[in-house]
C-alpha positions as CSV (number, residue, x, y, z in Angstrom):
1,X,0.0,0.0,0.0
2,X,1.5,3.3,-1.1
3,X,2.3,5.9,1.6
4,X,1.1,9.5,1.0
5,X,2.4,12.7,2.4
6,X,0.4,13.1,5.5
7,X,0.5,9.4,6.1
8,X,4.2,9.5,7.0
9,X,4.9,6.3,8.8
10,X,5.8,6.5,12.5
11,X,8.5,4.1,13.2
12,X,8.4,1.5,15.9
13,X,11.3,3.3,17.5
14,X,9.2,6.4,18.0
15,X,6.5,4.5,19.7
16,X,8.8,2.4,21.8
17,X,10.5,5.4,23.3
18,X,7.3,6.3,25.1
19,X,6.3,2.8,25.7
20,X,9.6,1.9,27.4
21,X,9.2,4.8,29.8
22,X,5.8,3.4,30.8
23,X,6.9,-0.2,30.8
24,X,9.7,0.5,33.1
25,X,7.3,0.5,36.0
26,X,7.2,-3.3,36.2
27,X,5.3,-3.1,39.4
28,X,2.4,-1.1,37.9
29,X,-0.8,-1.5,39.9
30,X,-4.5,-1.1,39.2
31,X,-5.4,0.8,36.1
32,X,-1.8,1.4,35.3
33,X,-1.3,-2.2,34.4
34,X,-3.0,-1.2,31.2
35,X,-0.4,0.4,28.9
36,X,-2.1,0.1,25.6
37,X,-5.7,1.2,24.9
38,X,-7.2,0.2,21.6
39,X,-10.6,1.7,20.6
40,X,-12.3,0.0,17.6
41,X,-15.3,1.9,16.4
42,X,-17.8,0.1,14.1
43,X,-20.9,1.6,12.7
44,X,-24.7,1.8,13.1
45,X,-26.1,-0.9,15.3
46,X,-28.3,-0.7,18.4
47,X,-27.6,-2.9,21.5
48,X,-30.9,-4.8,21.0
49,X,-30.1,-5.5,17.3
50,X,-26.9,-7.4,18.3
51,X,-27.4,-8.5,21.9
52,X,-31.1,-8.2,22.6
53,X,-31.3,-11.9,23.4
54,X,-27.9,-12.3,25.2
55,X,-28.3,-14.1,28.5
56,X,-28.0,-11.8,31.5
57,X,-28.1,-8.6,29.5
58,X,-30.9,-6.0,29.5
59,X,-32.3,-7.2,26.3
60,X,-35.8,-7.4,24.7
61,X,-38.6,-7.4,27.3
62,X,-40.4,-10.8,27.4
63,X,-43.1,-12.6,29.1
64,X,-43.6,-16.4,29.1
65,X,-40.9,-16.5,26.4
66,X,-42.6,-14.0,24.0
67,X,-41.5,-10.5,23.2
68,X,-43.7,-7.9,24.8
69,X,-42.6,-5.0,22.5
70,X,-44.1,-4.2,19.2
71,X,-43.7,-1.1,16.9
72,X,-46.6,0.3,14.9
73,X,-46.4,-0.6,11.2
74,X,-48.2,1.9,8.9
75,X,-48.1,-0.5,5.9
76,X,-50.0,-3.3,7.6
77,X,-51.9,-1.4,10.2
78,X,-50.5,-3.7,12.9
79,X,-47.2,-3.7,14.6
80,X,-43.9,-5.4,14.2
81,X,-42.2,-7.4,17.0
82,X,-38.5,-8.3,17.2
83,X,-37.5,-11.2,14.9
84,X,-34.4,-13.2,14.2
85,X,-32.9,-11.7,11.0
86,X,-30.3,-13.8,9.2
87,X,-29.9,-11.3,6.4
88,X,-26.2,-10.3,6.1
89,X,-27.1,-7.0,4.4
90,X,-29.4,-4.8,6.5
91,X,-31.2,-1.5,5.6
92,X,-31.4,0.2,9.0
93,X,-33.3,3.5,9.3
94,X,-32.9,7.3,9.5
95,X,-30.8,8.3,12.6
96,X,-30.4,12.1,12.8
97,X,-31.2,14.0,16.0
98,X,-34.8,14.6,14.9
99,X,-35.2,10.9,14.1
100,X,-34.0,9.8,17.5
101,X,-36.7,12.0,19.0
102,X,-39.4,10.4,16.8
103,X,-38.0,6.9,17.4
104,X,-38.2,7.3,21.2
105,X,-41.6,8.9,21.1
106,X,-41.7,10.4,24.5
107,X,-40.3,7.2,26.1
108,X,-42.7,4.8,24.2
109,X,-39.8,3.6,22.0
110,X,-42.2,2.8,19.2
111,X,-41.3,5.0,16.3
112,X,-38.6,2.9,14.7
113,X,-40.6,1.1,12.0
114,X,-42.5,4.2,11.0
115,X,-39.3,6.1,10.6
116,X,-37.8,3.3,8.4
117,X,-41.0,3.3,6.2
118,X,-40.8,7.0,5.7
119,X,-37.0,7.2,5.2
120,X,-35.3,8.3,2.0
121,X,-34.7,5.4,-0.4
122,X,-32.3,4.9,-3.3
123,X,-29.6,7.1,-1.8
124,X,-26.3,7.3,-3.6
125,X,-24.5,8.2,-0.5
126,X,-24.7,5.2,1.8
127,X,-23.6,7.1,4.8
128,X,-26.4,9.7,4.6
129,X,-28.2,9.5,8.0
130,X,-31.6,10.1,6.3
131,X,-31.4,7.0,4.2
132,X,-32.9,3.5,4.4
133,X,-31.2,0.8,2.5
134,X,-34.0,-1.8,2.3
135,X,-37.3,-1.9,0.5
136,X,-39.1,-3.0,3.7
137,X,-38.2,-2.1,7.3
138,X,-35.8,-4.4,9.1
139,X,-35.1,-2.3,12.1
140,X,-36.9,-4.8,14.4
141,X,-34.6,-7.6,13.2
142,X,-32.0,-8.9,15.6
143,X,-28.8,-11.0,15.3
144,X,-27.5,-13.5,17.8
145,X,-24.7,-16.0,18.3
146,X,-25.7,-17.9,15.2
147,X,-25.1,-14.8,13.0
148,X,-22.3,-13.0,14.9
149,X,-20.6,-15.8,16.7
150,X,-17.3,-14.0,17.3
151,X,-18.9,-11.0,18.8
152,X,-20.9,-13.3,21.1
153,X,-17.8,-15.2,22.0
154,X,-16.0,-12.0,23.1
155,X,-19.1,-11.0,25.1
156,X,-19.2,-14.4,26.8
157,X,-15.5,-14.5,27.6
158,X,-14.8,-10.9,28.5
159,X,-17.1,-7.9,29.3
160,X,-20.3,-7.0,27.6
161,X,-21.7,-3.5,28.4
162,X,-25.4,-3.3,28.2
163,X,-25.9,0.4,29.0
164,X,-23.4,2.0,26.6
165,X,-25.2,5.0,25.1
166,X,-23.9,6.9,22.1
167,X,-22.8,10.2,23.4
168,X,-25.1,12.3,21.2
169,X,-28.6,11.5,20.0
170,X,-27.6,11.6,16.4
171,X,-25.5,10.2,13.5
172,X,-21.9,9.2,12.8
173,X,-19.9,12.4,12.4
174,X,-20.9,13.9,15.8
175,X,-20.4,10.5,17.4
176,X,-16.8,10.2,16.1
177,X,-16.1,13.8,17.2
178,X,-17.4,12.9,20.7
179,X,-15.2,9.8,20.6
180,X,-12.1,11.9,20.5
181,X,-13.2,15.2,22.1
182,X,-16.3,14.7,24.2
183,X,-18.1,17.4,22.2
184,X,-19.6,18.2,18.7
185,X,-19.4,21.8,17.7
186,X,-19.5,24.2,14.7
187,X,-16.6,26.7,14.6
188,X,-16.1,29.9,12.6
189,X,-12.4,30.5,13.1
190,X,-9.3,28.3,13.1
191,X,-7.3,28.1,16.3
192,X,-10.0,29.9,18.2
193,X,-11.8,27.4,20.5
194,X,-14.2,30.2,21.7
195,X,-15.5,30.6,18.1
196,X,-17.2,27.2,18.5
197,X,-20.8,26.6,19.4
198,X,-22.7,23.5,20.2
199,X,-23.8,21.6,17.1
200,X,-25.4,18.2,17.6
201,X,-26.3,17.4,14.0
202,X,-24.1,19.4,11.7
203,X,-20.7,20.2,13.2
204,X,-19.0,20.3,9.8
205,X,-22.0,21.8,8.1
206,X,-22.2,18.7,6.0
207,X,-25.1,18.9,3.5
208,X,-27.3,15.8,3.0
209,X,-25.7,15.1,-0.4
210,X,-22.1,15.4,0.6
211,X,-20.6,12.3,2.2
212,X,-17.1,12.0,0.6
213,X,-14.5,9.3,1.5
214,X,-11.2,10.4,2.9
215,X,-8.2,10.3,0.8
216,X,-4.5,10.0,1.9
217,X,-3.9,13.0,-0.4
218,X,-4.7,15.4,2.4
219,X,-7.5,17.6,3.8
220,X,-10.3,17.3,1.3
221,X,-13.6,19.0,1.6
222,X,-16.4,17.4,3.7
223,X,-18.3,20.6,4.3
224,X,-20.0,22.9,1.8
225,X,-18.3,23.2,-1.5
226,X,-15.2,25.3,-1.3
227,X,-14.7,24.9,2.5
228,X,-13.1,22.6,5.1
229,X,-14.7,21.9,8.4
230,X,-13.1,23.9,11.2
231,X,-12.7,21.8,14.4
232,X,-11.1,24.4,16.7
233,X,-12.2,23.1,20.1
234,X,-10.0,20.9,22.3
235,X,-9.7,17.2,21.6
236,X,-7.9,14.5,23.6
237,X,-4.8,14.6,21.4
238,X,-4.1,18.0,22.8
239,X,-3.8,16.5,26.3
240,X,-2.0,13.4,25.0
241,X,0.6,15.6,23.4
242,X,0.9,17.8,26.5
243,X,1.5,14.8,28.7
244,X,3.8,13.1,26.1
245,X,1.5,10.1,25.7
246,X,1.8,8.4,22.3
247,X,-1.2,7.9,20.1
248,X,-2.3,6.6,16.7
249,X,-5.4,7.0,14.6
250,X,-5.7,4.3,11.9
251,X,-7.7,4.5,8.8
252,X,-7.9,2.6,5.5
253,X,-6.5,4.7,2.6
254,X,-8.3,4.8,-0.7
255,X,-8.4,7.0,-3.7
256,X,-10.5,7.9,-6.6
257,X,-13.2,5.3,-7.3
258,X,-14.3,4.8,-3.7
259,X,-16.8,7.6,-3.7
260,X,-20.4,6.4,-3.7
261,X,-19.6,2.8,-4.5
262,X,-20.9,1.0,-1.4
263,X,-20.2,-2.4,-2.8
264,X,-16.6,-1.5,-3.7
265,X,-13.8,-3.7,-2.4
266,X,-11.5,-0.6,-2.6
267,X,-11.5,0.0,1.1
268,X,-11.5,3.7,2.2
269,X,-12.4,5.4,5.4
270,X,-15.1,8.0,5.0
271,X,-14.0,11.5,6.2
272,X,-17.0,11.6,8.6
273,X,-15.4,8.7,10.5
274,X,-12.0,10.3,10.3
275,X,-12.2,13.9,11.7
276,X,-8.9,14.1,13.5
277,X,-6.9,15.6,10.5
278,X,-9.2,18.6,10.6
279,X,-8.6,19.4,14.3
280,X,-6.4,22.5,14.7
281,X,-4.7,20.9,17.7
282,X,-3.4,18.0,15.6
283,X,-1.9,20.5,13.1
284,X,-0.5,22.9,15.7
285,X,1.2,20.1,17.6
286,X,2.6,18.7,14.3
287,X,0.9,15.3,15.0
288,X,-0.6,14.7,11.5
289,X,1.7,11.7,10.9
290,X,-0.1,9.9,13.8
291,X,-3.1,9.6,11.5
292,X,-1.8,6.7,9.5
293,X,-2.6,3.6,7.4
294,X,-4.1,0.6,9.0
295,X,-1.1,-1.5,7.8
296,X,0.9,0.4,10.5
297,X,-1.4,-0.9,13.2
298,X,-0.9,-4.5,12.2
299,X,2.9,-4.1,12.0
300,X,3.0,-2.3,15.4
301,X,0.8,-4.9,17.0
302,X,3.1,-7.7,15.6
303,X,6.3,-5.9,16.8
304,X,5.0,-4.9,20.2
305,X,5.2,-1.3,19.3
306,X,1.7,0.0,19.7
307,X,1.2,3.5,21.0
308,X,-0.4,4.1,24.3
309,X,-3.7,5.0,22.7
310,X,-5.0,3.7,19.4
311,X,-8.2,4.6,17.6
312,X,-9.3,2.5,14.5
313,X,-11.9,3.7,12.0
314,X,-13.2,1.2,9.4
315,X,-13.5,1.4,5.6
316,X,-17.2,1.4,4.6
317,X,-17.2,-2.2,3.3
318,X,-16.1,-3.6,6.7
319,X,-18.0,-1.1,8.9
320,X,-21.3,-2.9,9.3
321,X,-23.0,0.4,8.3
322,X,-26.0,-0.6,6.2
323,X,-25.9,-1.8,3.5
324,X,-22.3,-3.2,4.2
325,X,-22.2,-6.9,5.1
326,X,-22.2,-7.8,8.8
327,X,-20.0,-10.8,8.0
328,X,-17.2,-8.7,6.5
329,X,-17.3,-6.3,9.5
330,X,-17.0,-9.2,12.0
331,X,-14.1,-10.7,10.1
332,X,-12.3,-7.4,10.0
333,X,-12.8,-6.7,13.6
334,X,-11.6,-10.2,14.5
335,X,-8.4,-9.7,12.5
336,X,-7.7,-6.5,14.5
337,X,-8.3,-8.2,17.8
338,X,-6.3,-11.3,16.8
339,X,-3.4,-9.0,15.8
340,X,-3.3,-7.6,19.4
341,X,-3.8,-10.9,21.1
342,X,-1.0,-12.6,19.1
343,X,1.4,-9.7,19.7
344,X,3.6,-8.8,22.6
345,X,1.4,-6.0,23.8
346,X,-1.6,-8.2,24.6
347,X,-0.4,-8.7,28.2
348,X,-1.1,-5.1,29.1
349,X,-3.8,-4.0,26.6
350,X,-7.4,-3.1,26.8
351,X,-9.5,-3.2,23.7
352,X,-12.7,-1.2,23.7
353,X,-15.1,-2.3,20.9
354,X,-18.2,-0.3,20.2
355,X,-20.5,0.8,17.4
356,X,-20.8,4.6,16.9
357,X,-24.6,5.1,16.7
358,X,-27.9,3.2,16.6
359,X,-28.3,3.3,12.8
360,X,-32.1,3.4,13.1
361,X,-32.3,-0.1,14.6
362,X,-34.7,-0.7,17.5
363,X,-33.7,-0.4,21.1
364,X,-36.1,-0.6,24.1
365,X,-34.1,1.5,26.6
366,X,-34.9,5.2,26.9
367,X,-31.5,7.0,27.2
368,X,-30.8,9.2,30.3
369,X,-30.3,12.9,29.7
370,X,-27.0,14.6,30.5
371,X,-27.2,17.8,28.4
372,X,-28.8,19.1,25.2
373,X,-26.8,16.6,23.2
374,X,-27.5,13.3,24.7
375,X,-27.2,10.6,25.6
376,X,-28.3,8.9,22.5
377,X,-29.6,5.3,22.1
378,X,-27.7,2.3,23.3
379,X,-25.0,0.7,21.2
380,X,-23.2,-2.6,21.5
381,X,-19.9,-2.4,23.5
382,X,-17.3,-4.7,25.0
383,X,-14.1,-4.7,27.0
384,X,-11.5,-7.3,25.9
385,X,-8.4,-7.5,28.0
386,X,-6.3,-9.9,30.1
387,X,-7.6,-8.1,33.1
388,X,-11.3,-7.9,32.0
389,X,-13.7,-9.5,34.4
390,X,-14.5,-12.8,32.8
391,X,-18.1,-13.6,31.7
392,X,-19.2,-10.3,33.0
393,X,-22.2,-8.1,32.0
394,X,-21.7,-4.5,33.0
395,X,-24.9,-2.6,33.8
396,X,-23.3,0.8,34.5
397,X,-24.5,3.8,32.5
398,X,-21.7,4.5,30.1
399,X,-20.9,6.5,27.0
400,X,-17.8,7.1,24.9
401,X,-16.9,9.8,27.4
402,X,-15.9,6.8,29.6
403,X,-13.2,6.0,27.2
404,X,-11.7,9.5,27.5
405,X,-12.0,9.3,31.3
406,X,-10.2,5.9,31.4
407,X,-7.4,7.3,29.2
408,X,-7.1,10.4,31.2
409,X,-7.0,8.4,34.5
410,X,-4.5,5.9,33.2
411,X,-2.0,8.1,31.5
412,X,-2.6,11.7,32.6
413,X,-3.2,11.6,36.3
414,X,-7.0,12.4,35.8
415,X,-6.5,15.5,33.7
416,X,-9.8,16.4,31.9
417,X,-10.9,18.1,28.8
418,X,-12.1,20.9,31.1
419,X,-12.1,24.5,29.9
420,X,-11.1,25.6,33.4
421,X,-8.1,23.4,33.7
422,X,-6.8,22.2,30.4
423,X,-5.2,25.5,29.3
424,X,-7.2,25.7,26.1
425,X,-10.7,26.9,27.1
426,X,-13.7,26.3,24.8
427,X,-17.4,26.8,25.4
428,X,-18.5,23.1,25.7
429,X,-21.7,22.8,27.7
430,X,-20.5,19.9,29.8
431,X,-17.3,18.3,31.1
432,X,-18.6,14.9,30.1
433,X,-16.0,12.8,31.8
434,X,-17.1,14.2,35.2
435,X,-20.9,13.7,34.7
436,X,-22.1,12.0,37.9
437,X,-24.2,9.3,36.3
438,X,-21.2,8.2,34.0
439,X,-19.9,4.8,35.1
440,X,-16.2,4.0,35.5
441,X,-14.6,1.5,33.1
442,X,-12.2,0.5,35.9
443,X,-15.1,-1.5,37.3
444,X,-14.9,-3.8,34.2
445,X,-11.4,-4.9,35.3
446,X,-9.9,-7.1,38.0
447,X,-6.3,-6.1,38.1
448,X,-5.5,-8.8,40.6
449,X,-6.8,-11.8,38.6
450,X,-4.6,-14.2,36.7
451,X,-4.5,-12.6,33.3
452,X,-6.9,-14.1,30.8
453,X,-5.5,-15.9,27.8
454,X,-5.9,-14.6,24.3
455,X,-9.1,-15.8,22.5
456,X,-7.9,-16.1,18.9
457,X,-10.8,-16.7,16.6
458,X,-11.3,-17.6,13.0
459,X,-11.7,-14.5,10.8
460,X,-14.2,-16.5,8.7
461,X,-16.5,-18.2,11.3
462,X,-19.4,-20.4,10.3
463,X,-22.6,-18.3,10.5
464,X,-26.2,-18.6,9.3
465,X,-26.0,-15.2,7.6
466,X,-27.4,-15.1,4.1
467,X,-26.6,-12.4,1.5
468,X,-29.6,-11.7,-0.7
469,X,-29.2,-11.6,-4.4
470,X,-28.4,-8.2,-5.8
471,X,-31.5,-6.0,-5.8
472,X,-33.5,-8.5,-3.7
473,X,-34.1,-9.1,0.0
474,X,-35.2,-12.0,2.0
475,X,-38.8,-12.0,3.1
476,X,-39.5,-11.5,6.7
């Protein structure tokens, strides 16, 4: 894979310089036993759609073995209950901020099917959050251990979190911004955090018909024609750089030909899932090279040279974002986890696996409110680590803010993205890491246990998933 200018490879030596400083503390205790944090963010699934039938989890409500929830269906005049869906290619539903309000319907959680029926069809831009990618609604469909056996194996072996809420009640771009900065905003001036204002749905002012893929050639447009998004507020890389903590953000490079081709095998990461290159802090701190090709991650995992913090964003074809195939996403994620487990850094790693937003799929839990942005609906999430509590279902209230809090507690002495203390004030409405209802990921670990062994799984497990013929769908 060719290397482009801003994908300058970071050598193993650079990473190891920081890693060695941390690993020198051989008697590390508690959270500090974790020296490598890897966050894998997949796309567009609700908790119930993947784990609604998982034993011990807060899944679909039932009585006498039957589901007790049913969403009104305008086409039939009746309602649709959850059903086992073996379709490898799903359609999902609209999932903007206004859609989440309609889906939740004042706590009744019964607007999902109607939204999918009314959603925009035949979209050329697959990542458009207004779109539905199936002729008939499939948002009440769920998958289980027969369809996604590797995900269920990780959940059974390590930690499944059944109250992980997306940080904002909206779509992918704000969720990925929250993942790295605990805020989604719209800014008018570069290098002026105070020029930013809260923006739940359109932080980059991305119009509905503009969902370009990212290219290794540099900072392409993903806002209105002729502009770049301005992300001037403070993100976690600012603190990481300040505290000399190494990090990497890994994407799948692509080039011309990826745009709009949702079935393409030319993997490329959409810009809306890769916002870090647009943050002023990354440029000001000369950290652009830390946004790098995925090949670097596999090599660093093999060599025991992973940075302290890694974020991984998928290409569309392996993202599980409708209409991408579930099976390809599961295989790709398995390859990432296998790479860590088979490398020297597994012994002190924590892998946080989650899905960025609900994607229009049904979930029965009404999210708690922390501020005007969220929380949003539940998403699947897991903790995979030698120190993860085995066979554990975590019922704490969590959001992606908990990832930031864990990183800050582990590597930066509890420093926060707090305008009053971080030295780079911005007008964010909430210091999300310090919200009282937010759980603590440390509770998912037992740092005194005998470390768990790797669970290396086949990247092509046997499943009952069926891909429908082109242009057709399986009947429900």
